[in-house]
N, C-alpha and C positions, 0 to 999 in steps of 0.2 A: 157948225161945232158939233152941236148936238145932234144932227141930224148923223156925223159921221162916228158919235160914237154910241147908237141904235141899231146902225147896220153891224158894228166890231161887236155887241152883244149878241148879234142874233145869228152870225155867224161861230162864234165859240164850239157852241155845240157842235154844229157839223164838223168843223175842225178835228175835234177832239174823237169824232165817228170816224171820221177817214184815217187816222191815226194807229187805230185800232188794228192788233194784227191776233190771229186764229192760235197764232200759239203761244199772247198773253194771258188769252180766255179761258184756253184748255186747262184740262190738272197737270198740277205742276206747271203752269204758267211759259213750258218751254226750257225750262230751267235744268240742273244738275241740283240735287240735293238730298240729303238721308244719311246713313251710313252704314258700311258694309264689315261690320268688327274691324280687327286688326286689319283686313286689308282696304279700308277706307282710302287711305292716300297711297296707294298703289293702283293704276289703273289695271280694270279688267283684262282678263283672257282676249283676244281678237277672236271676232268671229265675221262670217260672210254678209252676216245682217248689220253687225256693226265692228267694222275694222278697227273703229277708233272711239275711244268715250272720252266724255270731255270730264276733265275733275270739276268735284263736290262745289260749290258757288256759297251752298250752306251746309253746316254738317254740325253736331253735337259730338263726333267722336274727336276723341285727343289727339293735338295736332302731332304728327311724326316726330319732331325737331326737340317735345318735352320727353321722349324717350331717352335722347340722347345728350339730356343735362350731364351725367356723371363725365360723359367724353370729353364734352365741352369744357367743362371745368377742370377735368384731368390736363387736356390738353393745351389750352389758351394762346396768348402770342408768346412771342421770346423773352419779352419785356417783363410778362406776368410769373413766368414757369424760371426765369434768370435773375432774380432785381439785382443781385450780388454783380455778376458778369455784365451785367448793363449799366450799371453804374460804374463801374470800372473800366469798360469800353468809354461811355462819355466820359469820364476823366480823361484818359488816353487823348482821345479825338480833342477835347477841347483844349489842352495844353500844346498838343500840336500847334491845331489851329493858331491858339494865342502866339505860339514862339514867332511862327510865320509871317504874320500880320505885325510882329513888334520888336523883330529883329531877333530873336531868340532861337528858342529850339532845342532838340535833343543833340547837336552838335555844338551849341553855342560854346560848351565849355571846354576847348582848348581844340576841340577835330571838328569846327564848322569850315566849311569849304566857303561859303559866302557865294551871293548871287544866284543865277538859276539854276545852276547844277547843283548847288547846297539842296536847294529846299528839292528838287525830286529826289535827292538822298534820304531826306527825311521823311519824306511821303511814303516810299519803299518799307522805308524799317518799320515805320507807324504800321503799316499797311501785314505786314509779316507778324510783327505782333498780335494784330486784332486776328488775323487768322488761329496764331498758332494757341491762342487763349479759345476763342470761338468751338476749335477743334477738341481742347483739353474738354470743356464742357461738356459737348455734344457727345464725348466720347462714353464719360461715367452715363449720361443719360440713357444712352441705348445697350447698357450692358447691362440695368434693370430689366427684370419681367413684365412682360404687357399683363396685365391684367384681363387684357381682353382678348387673348391667345388661345385660350381654350374655347371663348365662347366662340370667338370667327368658327372654329373648326366645326365644333358642335349643334349650334345654334340656326346656323346659316347653310344648313344644308338644303337641296334640290328637295324638294315635295312632288310626285306624280300622282296619278290617277285624277282624283276632282276637283284637285284646286289647279290644274292643268299647268303645263312643260314652262318650266322656267322662272314658273311662280317660287319665292323663299318663303318656307315658313315662319313665323312670327314668334314661336317657338313649339316646346314638345306638347300642348295645348290643344293646336290647330292641326286636323286628323282633316283626311280627302271624305268625302260621302258620294256615297253612291244614289241614285236616285233614283226610283220607278214610274213607269207608265202613271202613276196616281200622281206621284208629285207632277209631274207637267200637265195633266190636266187641271189639276188642283191652280197651277199658275195660271193656264187662262180662266179661267172661271173666277179667278182674283180681279182678272184683266179686265173683264166685262161687266164683274159686281161694282168695283169700284168705280168705273168711266161711268156707267148709268146711275148709281150713286151722286157724284158728282153732277151730273147732269139736270138730278132733279134738285140740288142745292140740297141733297142730305148726308148732313155731315156725321149726324149719328150712326145712320150706316154703314158709313165709310171706317168710321172709328172701332167698325167690328173686325175690317179687314186691312188695317195700316197700324202703323207704330203709332205710340205719342206722339213723337218728334215728328214724324209726316204730317199727323192731324194741324200740328202747330204750324205747318208750312201752309196748308191746304187753309188753314183758319184765315193767315194772315193774306192770302192771295183771296177768298173768300169777300173778305171787310173790303179788300180794294177793287172789287169791279163792284160792292155795292153800294160804296162811295160814288162810284164813273155812272152810278146808274145803268150797267150791264148785267148781262145774267146769259153764260154760257150754258146749251143747252145741248145732250150729246144724245145718240140712242144707233141703234142695231148697229152693234160693236161688233168687229169679226175678226177671227186670229188670222193672218193669210200667212204666219209663219214663226215659227220659235227654234230657236240653236243658245243652247245651254254654252255657259263662258264657265264657268267654274263651280263647285259646290265644295262645301267645307265644313266641318264642325269645331267651336270653340268650346269646350267645355259641354253642357248639356245644353249646347245651344248651334240651331244648326242654320247654313245660309246656304242660298244659289243665285247667282247671277246668271241672268237670263236674258239674250238679245232680244227683240220681239218684232214683229212688222204686221201692224193690222189697220185697217181701215173702219172709217163710224161716220156718220152723219153728224155735223160740229157746226154749229152755226151760233151766232153771240148778236141776244137783244136788247135793244133798249126795255126803258119800263114801260114805253106802250106795247111793246112785242114787236116793233120792228127788225127786223133783221140787219143788222150793220156791219155783219161781218160773215164770210161760208154762204153755202147754197145746199138748202134741201134734198136739191135733187142732185147733189155729186156728191161722192165718197171723198173723206179727206183720209190720204194717208201719210203714217205715221211710223217711225222706225226710233224704239227708244230703248235703254237699257233697265231691268226693273231689275230687283234685288231684292231677295225673298227671306225673312226668318221665321223660327220660329223654336218654343221653346220645347225638347222631346218630349213627345207624347201629344203635343196640341198642334193648332193648324199653323199653316204658313199664312202670313201677314206680310203687305208689302213694308218695306224696311230703306227703300233707297229707289230714285230716279234719275236717272243719266241719257245726256242726249248724244248721239251720235257725230265722231266726227266726219 
């Protein structure tokens, strides 16, 4: 028994090393995280590099459903909107069922036919009464003007240009953004800078090129790797392809979502420096969707990473 426990204890570190995945150690851990402003909960426009994007697993952007609380409260279910109607219908149905069960009903007072035929007649009459009342109250409700009519025509118009065809603007503050070659060069430089800083374990350097939200995610990932006794080393980052998905402005803040295909030397080492994943002689190929943001007049920083589908 003691020998079995000793063998098991010796195998546990090896089992952990076998289960390591390159995607778990690289920057972002192969997950989708961050924020895209008003577009955080809608997919980016497809590109040839990234025909689809995985939704965010972690994001500090307000959930899309919170913006519709007014509509939900206004709508509600039928019982919440029409308590009187619900009570009346319940009373009629209850009275009808009670009468059917105990030999009475609407026709019991001098008009009952008795037997199965009488029961059917009572059910038909009950049905028409309920339908009449339902239409009466529904008609009154539909005659009231909708407070969402104007908003549906004005706020949901299509936006073209930098936002991308088929994308709907969230409001008048969202405007298409035209990028320059200098912007695209800045994206490529940010990619290489952040990846190399990650390989060096330099979070201070990454903080110069990422939002505080992303820094929090990277810190969590680095802490997890540290507890596992692992370190991800990245070098020789090369951009193999870049394609703009969409770019837009929200007030004085700009956003740009870019699909990128890049390669790099990506290995994971344990505390002894032994490589447990990756090959220093083979380049790792990665396709991801990065979103950058900047305040007007400032430089671009990383705001989100999404995996491709």
